[in-house]
C-alpha positions as a LaTeX table, in Angstrom:
\begin{tabular}{lrrr}
\hline
Residue & $x$ (\AA) & $y$ (\AA) & $z$ (\AA) \\
\hline
Met1 & 82.84 & 19.60 & $-27.01$ \\
Arg2 & 84.93 & 18.31 & $-24.14$ \\
Glu3 & 88.36 & 19.81 & $-23.44$ \\
Val4 & 91.30 & 17.47 & $-23.31$ \\
His5 & 93.96 & 18.37 & $-20.76$ \\
Thr6 & 97.45 & 17.09 & $-21.29$ \\
Ala7 & 100.38 & 16.99 & $-18.92$ \\
Pro8 & 102.69 & 19.98 & $-19.30$ \\
Asp9 & 105.99 & 19.48 & $-21.09$ \\
Ile10 & 108.54 & 19.03 & $-18.29$ \\
Asp11 & 111.29 & 20.70 & $-20.30$ \\
Ala12 & 109.10 & 23.74 & $-20.99$ \\
Val13 & 108.19 & 24.06 & $-17.30$ \\
Asp14 & 111.86 & 23.79 & $-16.28$ \\
Ala15 & 112.88 & 26.40 & $-18.86$ \\
Ala16 & 110.17 & 28.79 & $-17.65$ \\
Leu17 & 111.12 & 28.35 & $-13.99$ \\
Arg18 & 114.81 & 28.93 & $-14.75$ \\
Gln19 & 113.87 & 32.44 & $-15.96$ \\
Leu20 & 112.89 & 33.36 & $-12.39$ \\
Ser21 & 115.16 & 34.42 & $-9.58$ \\
Pro22 & 116.63 & 31.43 & $-7.70$ \\
Gly23 & 114.36 & 32.14 & $-4.71$ \\
Ala24 & 111.19 & 32.36 & $-6.80$ \\
Glu25 & 112.15 & 29.23 & $-8.72$ \\
His26 & 112.73 & 27.34 & $-5.48$ \\
Leu27 & 109.45 & 28.61 & $-4.02$ \\
Leu28 & 107.35 & 27.43 & $-6.96$ \\
Arg29 & 109.18 & 24.11 & $-7.25$ \\
Ala30 & 108.64 & 23.42 & $-3.53$ \\
Arg31 & 105.05 & 24.70 & $-3.52$ \\
Phe32 & 103.91 & 22.54 & $-6.43$ \\
Gly33 & 106.24 & 19.57 & $-5.96$ \\
Ile34 & 108.06 & 20.15 & $-9.24$ \\
Gly35 & 111.08 & 17.87 & $-9.23$ \\
Ala36 & 110.01 & 16.34 & $-5.91$ \\
Ala37 & 107.72 & 13.51 & $-4.89$ \\
Ala38 & 105.03 & 15.77 & $-3.44$ \\
Pro39 & 104.29 & 19.44 & $-2.71$ \\
Arg40 & 105.80 & 20.70 & 0.53 \\
Arg41 & 104.01 & 22.41 & 3.37 \\
Arg42 & 103.93 & 26.18 & 3.43 \\
Asp43 & 104.31 & 26.71 & 7.17 \\
Val44 & 107.88 & 28.05 & 6.96 \\
Ile45 & 106.84 & 31.36 & 5.34 \\
Pro46 & 103.83 & 33.35 & 6.58 \\
Arg47 & 100.88 & 32.78 & 4.25 \\
Arg48 & 100.50 & 36.42 & 3.27 \\
Arg49 & 104.15 & 36.71 & 2.24 \\
Leu50 & 103.95 & 33.38 & 0.43 \\
Arg51 & 100.97 & 34.61 & $-1.60$ \\
Gln52 & 102.88 & 37.80 & $-2.47$ \\
Leu53 & 105.93 & 35.82 & $-3.60$ \\
Glu54 & 103.81 & 33.40 & $-5.64$ \\
Ala55 & 101.91 & 36.27 & $-7.30$ \\
Ser56 & 105.18 & 37.97 & $-8.20$ \\
Ala57 & 106.64 & 34.77 & $-9.64$ \\
Phe58 & 103.51 & 34.07 & $-11.69$ \\
Arg59 & 103.47 & 37.67 & $-12.94$ \\
Thr60 & 107.08 & 37.27 & $-14.11$ \\
Leu61 & 106.25 & 33.99 & $-15.85$ \\
Arg62 & 103.27 & 35.59 & $-17.63$ \\
Leu63 & 105.34 & 38.57 & $-18.76$ \\
Asn64 & 108.12 & 36.29 & $-20.01$ \\
Ala65 & 105.59 & 34.15 & $-21.89$ \\
Leu66 & 103.99 & 37.20 & $-23.49$ \\
Gly67 & 107.40 & 38.52 & $-24.48$ \\
Ser68 & 108.39 & 35.26 & $-26.14$ \\
Gln69 & 105.12 & 35.15 & $-28.13$ \\
Thr70 & 105.75 & 38.53 & $-29.72$ \\
Ser71 & 109.26 & 37.62 & $-30.88$ \\
\hline
\end{tabular}
């Protein structure tokens, strides 16, 4: 059976990102072009630090999602 991928619900993505710190929210919005025409370049922050910040933001999103599923 073939999987069908649908576009994420914009409101759900915005709500999830608003749960992050302002800096983490801005980082992910800029990195993935959320609310912008296209993703931005990552050359302002060193790549290693950028990966650390992204990992932390994704970890927070996962924990928040898990917490909301158990409620």
